[in-house]
C-alpha positions as a Python dict, from the first residue, in 0.01 Angstrom:
ca = {
    (1, 'M'): (0, 0, 0),
    (2, 'T'): (338, 123, -100),
    (3, 'T'): (450, 486, -72),
    (4, 'T'): (527, 701, -373),
    (5, 'T'): (899, 697, -289),
    (6, 'S'): (924, 324, -264),
    (7, 'R'): (720, 272, -586),
    (8, 'L'): (956, 509, -763),
    (9, 'L'): (1263, 325, -657),
    (10, 'T'): (1104, -2, -760),
    (11, 'L'): (1012, 137, -1097),
    (12, 'L'): (1371, 273, -1142),
    (13, 'S'): (1512, -71, -1047),
    (14, 'L'): (1293, -234, -1313),
    (15, 'L'): (1386, 9, -1585),
    (16, 'Q'): (1752, -54, -1513),
    (17, 'T'): (1722, -433, -1564),
    (18, 'R'): (1619, -442, -1928),
    (19, 'R'): (1626, -218, -2237),
    (20, 'D'): (1269, -190, -2307),
    (21, 'W'): (956, -216, -2074),
    (22, 'P'): (596, -240, -2203),
    (23, 'G'): (378, 4, -2010),
    (24, 'A'): (119, -259, -1935),
    (25, 'L'): (394, -503, -1790),
    (26, 'L'): (520, -223, -1566),
    (27, 'A'): (162, -149, -1444),
    (28, 'E'): (123, -523, -1364),
    (29, 'R'): (451, -560, -1189),
    (30, 'L'): (384, -255, -970),
    (31, 'S'): (19, -320, -923),
    (32, 'I'): (-84, 20, -1035),
    (33, 'S'): (-279, 178, -1329),
    (34, 'H'): (-131, 288, -1654),
    (35, 'R'): (-200, 641, -1568),
    (36, 'T'): (1, 611, -1237),
    (37, 'V'): (291, 460, -1439),
    (38, 'R'): (290, 759, -1657),
    (39, 'R'): (292, 997, -1359),
    (40, 'D'): (575, 813, -1198),
    (41, 'V'): (779, 818, -1515),
    (42, 'E'): (738, 1192, -1529),
    (43, 'R'): (858, 1222, -1170),
    (44, 'L'): (1173, 1033, -1265),
    (45, 'R'): (1234, 1251, -1559),
    (46, 'E'): (1202, 1556, -1335),
    (47, 'M'): (1476, 1397, -1114),
    (48, 'G'): (1712, 1388, -1408),
    (49, 'Y'): (1652, 1039, -1550),
    (50, 'S'): (1628, 1026, -1932),
    (51, 'I'): (1332, 792, -1990),
    (52, 'Q'): (1215, 766, -2351),
    (53, 'A'): (864, 647, -2463),
    (54, 'T'): (890, 361, -2709),
    (55, 'M'): (660, 307, -3006),
    (56, 'G'): (484, -21, -3077),
    (57, 'P'): (153, -202, -3041),
    (58, 'V'): (150, -157, -2667),
    (59, 'G'): (399, 121, -2607),
    (60, 'G'): (655, 128, -2333),
    (61, 'Y'): (945, 309, -2168),
    (62, 'R'): (1328, 296, -2199),
    (63, 'L'): (1589, 420, -1960),
    (64, 'D'): (1869, 606, -2156),
    (65, 'A'): (2176, 801, -2045),
    (66, 'G'): (2098, 1160, -1955),
    (67, 'S'): (2290, 1488, -1973),
    (68, 'E'): (2328, 1508, -1589),
    (69, 'L'): (2402, 1251, -1330),
    (70, 'P'): (2089, 1175, -1137),
    (71, 'P'): (2053, 977, -811),
    (72, 'L'): (2160, 617, -882),
    (73, 'L'): (2006, 290, -746),
    (74, 'F'): (2233, -6, -672),
    (75, 'D'): (2155, -347, -541),
    (76, 'D'): (2359, -501, -266),
    (77, 'D'): (2602, -682, -493),
    (78, 'Q'): (2659, -367, -684),
    (79, 'V'): (2742, -172, -376),
    (80, 'V'): (3002, -427, -266),
    (81, 'A'): (3156, -432, -610),
    (82, 'L'): (3160, -53, -627),
    (83, 'T'): (3322, -15, -286),
    (84, 'V'): (3599, -271, -363),
    (85, 'A'): (3666, -95, -691),
    (86, 'L'): (3699, 248, -528),
    (87, 'Q'): (3917, 98, -248),
    (88, 'A'): (4143, -42, -517),
    (89, 'A'): (4139, 271, -716),
    (90, 'A'): (4273, 471, -427),
    (91, 'V'): (4622, 321, -490),
    (92, 'T'): (4643, 321, -861),
    (93, 'G'): (4882, 601, -891),
    (94, 'V'): (4702, 750, -1202),
    (95, 'G'): (4584, 1072, -1020),
    (96, 'I'): (4238, 964, -906),
    (97, 'E'): (4324, 854, -548),
    (98, 'E'): (4167, 1159, -379),
    (99, 'A'): (3858, 1148, -583),
    (100, 'A'): (3830, 765, -518),
    (101, 'L'): (3849, 823, -132),
    (102, 'R'): (3598, 1088, -145),
    (103, 'A'): (3353, 875, -342),
    (104, 'L'): (3420, 578, -113),
    (105, 'T'): (3336, 797, 189),
    (106, 'T'): (3010, 904, 24),
    (107, 'V'): (2910, 553, -66),
    (108, 'R'): (2975, 440, 296),
    (109, 'Q'): (2774, 716, 451),
    (110, 'V'): (2447, 631, 261),
    (111, 'M'): (2473, 255, 254),
    (112, 'P'): (2251, 44, 469),
    (113, 'A'): (2387, -85, 808),
    (114, 'R'): (2362, -449, 668),
    (115, 'L'): (2595, -368, 386),
    (116, 'R'): (2825, -153, 602),
    (117, 'H'): (2871, -454, 842),
    (118, 'R'): (2969, -677, 536),
    (119, 'L'): (3208, -431, 387),
    (120, 'N'): (3376, -347, 723),
    (121, 'A'): (3488, -703, 724),
    (122, 'L'): (3633, -677, 381),
    (123, 'E'): (4000, -551, 416),
    (124, 'F'): (4267, -589, 160),
    (125, 'T'): (4580, -427, 20),
    (126, 'T'): (4629, -343, -339),
    (127, 'L'): (4982, -349, -502),
    (128, 'P'): (5037, -55, -736),
    (129, 'R'): (4936, -152, -1089),
    (130, 'R'): (5205, -159, -1359),
    (131, 'P'): (5170, -99, -1732),
    (132, 'G'): (5025, -398, -1895),
    (133, 'D'): (4859, -550, -1576),
    (134, 'P'): (4511, -701, -1652),
    (135, 'A'): (4203, -566, -1495),
    (136, 'L'): (4126, -705, -1151),
    (137, 'Q'): (3972, -1052, -1189),
    (138, 'A'): (3613, -1098, -1063),
    (139, 'V'): (3588, -1308, -748),
    (140, 'S'): (3258, -1381, -567),
    (141, 'T'): (3215, -1112, -294),
    (142, 'D'): (3084, -1389, -61),
    (143, 'V'): (3417, -1558, -89),
    (144, 'L'): (3615, -1244, -30),
    (145, 'I'): (3400, -1144, 276),
    (146, 'A'): (3433, -1499, 416),
    (147, 'I'): (3806, -1484, 387),
    (148, 'S'): (3824, -1133, 532),
    (149, 'T'): (3592, -1227, 818),
    (150, 'A'): (3827, -1515, 919),
    (151, 'V'): (4136, -1280, 881),
    (152, 'R'): (3955, -1021, 1107),
    (153, 'A'): (3847, -1279, 1364),
    (154, 'R'): (4190, -1457, 1345),
    (155, 'E'): (4020, -1797, 1310),
    (156, 'V'): (4157, -2087, 1115),
    (157, 'L'): (4004, -2099, 768),
    (158, 'R'): (3914, -2427, 597),
    (159, 'F'): (3852, -2428, 219),
    (160, 'G'): (3858, -2637, -86),
    (161, 'Y'): (4130, -2533, -335),
    (162, 'V'): (4137, -2603, -713),
    (163, 'G'): (4525, -2629, -782),
    (164, 'R'): (4707, -2660, -1105),
    (165, 'D'): (4724, -3039, -1056),
    (166, 'S'): (4357, -3084, -993),
    (167, 'G'): (4140, -3302, -1215),
    (168, 'S'): (4213, -3648, -1088),
    (169, 'G'): (3852, -3690, -997),
    (170, 'D'): (3926, -3750, -622),
    (171, 'E'): (3817, -3460, -391),
    (172, 'A'): (4121, -3337, -200),
    (173, 'P'): (4085, -3277, 174),
    (174, 'P'): (4021, -2914, 262),
    (175, 'R'): (4318, -2696, 330),
    (176, 'R'): (4360, -2560, 678),
    (177, 'V'): (4535, -2219, 714),
    (178, 'E'): (4588, -1916, 931),
    (179, 'P'): (4465, -1642, 712),
    (180, 'H'): (4657, -1322, 746),
    (181, 'H'): (4570, -1083, 459),
    (182, 'L'): (4410, -1033, 118),
    (183, 'V'): (4619, -872, -145),
    (184, 'T'): (4546, -774, -515),
    (185, 'S'): (4835, -782, -762),
    (186, 'Q'): (4862, -817, -1129),
    (187, 'G'): (4489, -856, -1181),
    (188, 'R'): (4429, -1130, -922),
    (189, 'W'): (4313, -1168, -549),
    (190, 'Y'): (4563, -1347, -326),
    (191, 'L'): (4541, -1482, 31),
    (192, 'V'): (4857, -1469, 234),
    (193, 'A'): (4826, -1739, 487),
    (194, 'W'): (5022, -1982, 713),
    (195, 'D'): (4955, -2336, 576),
    (196, 'L'): (4905, -2556, 884),
    (197, 'D'): (4971, -2877, 702),
    (198, 'A'): (5282, -2759, 508),
    (199, 'D'): (5406, -2563, 816),
    (200, 'D'): (5496, -2271, 593),
    (201, 'W'): (5377, -1955, 438),
    (202, 'R'): (5165, -1982, 117),
    (203, 'L'): (5000, -1774, -145),
    (204, 'F'): (4656, -1886, -250),
    (205, 'R'): (4453, -1746, -539),
    (206, 'A'): (4106, -1638, -406),
    (207, 'D'): (3927, -1733, -736),
    (208, 'R'): (4034, -2102, -651),
    (209, 'I'): (3900, -2101, -292),
    (210, 'T'): (3577, -2238, -172),
    (211, 'P'): (3541, -2148, 195),
    (212, 'R'): (3418, -2422, 436),
    (213, 'I'): (3215, -2364, 749),
    (214, 'P'): (3261, -2357, 1041),
    (215, 'T'): (3588, -2191, 1070),
    (216, 'G'): (3858, -2323, 1311),
    (217, 'P'): (3996, -2213, 1640),
    (218, 'R'): (4144, -1876, 1702),
    (219, 'F'): (4517, -1829, 1636),
    (220, 'T'): (4779, -1567, 1716),
    (221, 'P'): (4901, -1384, 1408),
    (222, 'R'): (5260, -1454, 1295),
    (223, 'E'): (5501, -1217, 1154),
    (224, 'I'): (5487, -1216, 777),
    (225, 'P'): (5810, -1258, 585),
    (226, 'G'): (5924, -909, 461),
    (227, 'G'): (5731, -726, 727),
    (228, 'S'): (5398, -699, 550),
    (229, 'A'): (5163, -894, 313),
    (230, 'A'): (5231, -657, 27),
    (231, 'D'): (5603, -696, 59),
    (232, 'Y'): (5562, -1080, 71),
    (233, 'V'): (5357, -1088, -238),
    (234, 'A'): (5593, -853, -419),
    (235, 'S'): (5891, -1067, -333),
    (236, 'R'): (5718, -1386, -433),
    (237, 'F'): (5651, -1251, -783),
    (238, 'T'): (6018, -1139, -831),
    (239, 'G'): (6159, -1453, -680),
    (240, 'S'): (6365, -1246, -433),
    (241, 'D'): (6405, -1237, -52),
    (242, 'Q'): (6395, -864, -85),
    (243, 'A'): (6040, -718, -121),
    (244, 'G'): (5976, -570, -463),
    (245, 'R'): (6339, -622, -591),
    (246, 'W'): (6459, -882, -842),
    (247, 'P'): (6731, -1124, -732),
    (248, 'C'): (6931, -1058, -1037),
    (249, 'V'): (6988, -677, -1123),
    (250, 'G'): (7231, -547, -1388),
    (251, 'T'): (7325, -236, -1576),
    (252, 'V'): (7387, -211, -1944),
    (253, 'I'): (7433, 68, -2204),
    (254, 'L'): (7200, 24, -2512),
    (255, 'G'): (7264, 172, -2862),
    (256, 'L'): (6923, 331, -2864),
    (257, 'P'): (6780, 664, -2745),
    (258, 'A'): (6608, 670, -2409),
    (259, 'R'): (6273, 755, -2559),
    (260, 'D'): (6276, 416, -2757),
    (261, 'V'): (6365, 216, -2452),
    (262, 'L'): (6135, 368, -2202),
    (263, 'P'): (5800, 226, -2328),
    (264, 'F'): (5956, -129, -2296),
    (265, 'A'): (6161, -86, -1986),
    (266, 'G'): (5899, -210, -1735),
    (267, 'D'): (6022, -145, -1386),
    (268, 'G'): (6373, -74, -1502),
    (269, 'I'): (6547, 259, -1470),
    (270, 'V'): (6655, 442, -1788),
    (271, 'E'): (6912, 720, -1808),
    (272, 'D'): (6947, 933, -2121),
    (273, 'L'): (7310, 937, -2246),
    (274, 'G'): (7257, 1114, -2578),
    (275, 'P'): (7072, 1095, -2899),
    (276, 'D'): (7166, 731, -2963),
    (277, 'R'): (7261, 587, -2625),
    (278, 'C'): (7106, 527, -2284),
    (279, 'R'): (7181, 340, -1959),
    (280, 'L'): (6930, 71, -1842),
    (281, 'E'): (6922, -84, -1495),
    (282, 'A'): (6684, -390, -1501),
    (283, 'G'): (6629, -714, -1315),
    (284, 'S'): (6485, -1053, -1355),
    (285, 'W'): (6461, -1387, -1169),
    (286, 'S'): (6789, -1526, -1320),
    (287, 'W'): (7089, -1388, -1504),
    (288, 'I'): (7009, -1581, -1818),
    (289, 'A'): (6653, -1451, -1814),
    (290, 'L'): (6790, -1102, -1779),
    (291, 'A'): (7037, -1137, -2071),
    (292, 'A'): (6765, -1285, -2285),
    (293, 'S'): (6522, -996, -2205),
    (294, 'L'): (6770, -735, -2284),
    (295, 'N'): (6820, -884, -2629),
    (296, 'R'): (6470, -782, -2720),
    (297, 'F'): (6596, -431, -2780),
    (298, 'D'): (6772, -565, -3093),
    (299, 'T'): (7084, -341, -3060),
    (300, 'D'): (7444, -319, -2942),
    (301, 'I'): (7467, -384, -2570),
    (302, 'E'): (7762, -288, -2334),
    (303, 'V'): (7750, -460, -1993),
    (304, 'I'): (7842, -238, -1708),
    (305, 'G'): (7794, -501, -1453),
    (306, 'P'): (7791, -719, -1263),
    (307, 'P'): (8018, -994, -1404),
    (308, 'E'): (7739, -1255, -1374),
    (309, 'L'): (7547, -1074, -1634),
    (310, 'S'): (7845, -1087, -1875),
    (311, 'A'): (7885, -1453, -1812),
    (312, 'A'): (7516, -1502, -1880),
    (313, 'F'): (7535, -1337, -2217),
    (314, 'G'): (7816, -1573, -2296),
    (315, 'R'): (7617, -1885, -2211),
    (316, 'L'): (7322, -1762, -2393),
    (317, 'A'): (7535, -1688, -2703),
    (318, 'A'): (7684, -2049, -2687),
    (319, 'R'): (7335, -2201, -2667),
    (320, 'N'): (7204, -1987, -2953),
    (321, 'A'): (7515, -2078, -3162),
    (322, 'A'): (7441, -2447, -3101),
    (323, 'T'): (7070, -2389, -3190),
    (324, 'A'): (7163, -2221, -3520),
    (325, 'A'): (7423, -2489, -3612),
    (326, 'P'): (7325, -2663, -3941),
    (327, 'G'): (7115, -2974, -3885),
    (328, 'P'): (7089, -3308, -4091),
    (329, 'L'): (6828, -3150, -4316),
    (330, 'D'): (7048, -2842, -4384),
    (331, 'S'): (7359, -3036, -4460),
    (332, 'A'): (7165, -3260, -4708),
    (333, 'R'): (7066, -2960, -4923),
}
């Protein structure tokens, strides 16, 4: 026979899984009488849960949001997801870092040993979010834990990988890598690893990984380019050898007030020069790309430097002039 506490937890779990529960169905699922269901519902109400009685031929119950935060009940997958979210929130830079760390400590203190063991294996680094970055993509916790376990054990990881060129119908041989770290950036999970077949560092999207078992032999960790997994990922996204810095950086003066430029400057640096002018230092993966991106401000632009940026504006102007030249249809009109 179950104890009152375990029965209450089971009842709460059932109420959380659907909007309305007929009283008779709850009694059947819990193997108790209708009267016991009513008493247990009253106990949950006293604990702070807002449970409404529903009308109808058989009557029932509905769990609603209350005015106070009662004790919460999570299943294993929800606890893992909550812990990952709190760990990622600790580096968002939006002022909730301390609260996220306190909440993470609280969750870890009360979680069962089986979950603590799984989560201790899940280690990752989160790059600071930028304005416009999408929400973190959902990836199976089993995949993340399998990758992290291999990273922690320093064991070669074998996995199937769905790349951009997949779809030929032939199953590609599994990839073999020395996994070094998991990183979240721009809404995605990435594995930084040494590809044993390519004999080079690679970045793999975790949502495309299907781990294979068993893992391979142990390996000695290599030094990641840039000094850390976070710096390596940041440099890969900017196309630069320097972590977090674009390979092409230039400075211009725009004929706009700083307040109009700031919302669209991204990771650029804006300096106020008066009511109708501002200085902008920005970067991109090429000089042409940088010149094109600056034209989005639709204003007069004075290039401060370097000369490569001025030359890029010239090449871009020539291309645009050729594109705008009258074509056969225009000359026939």
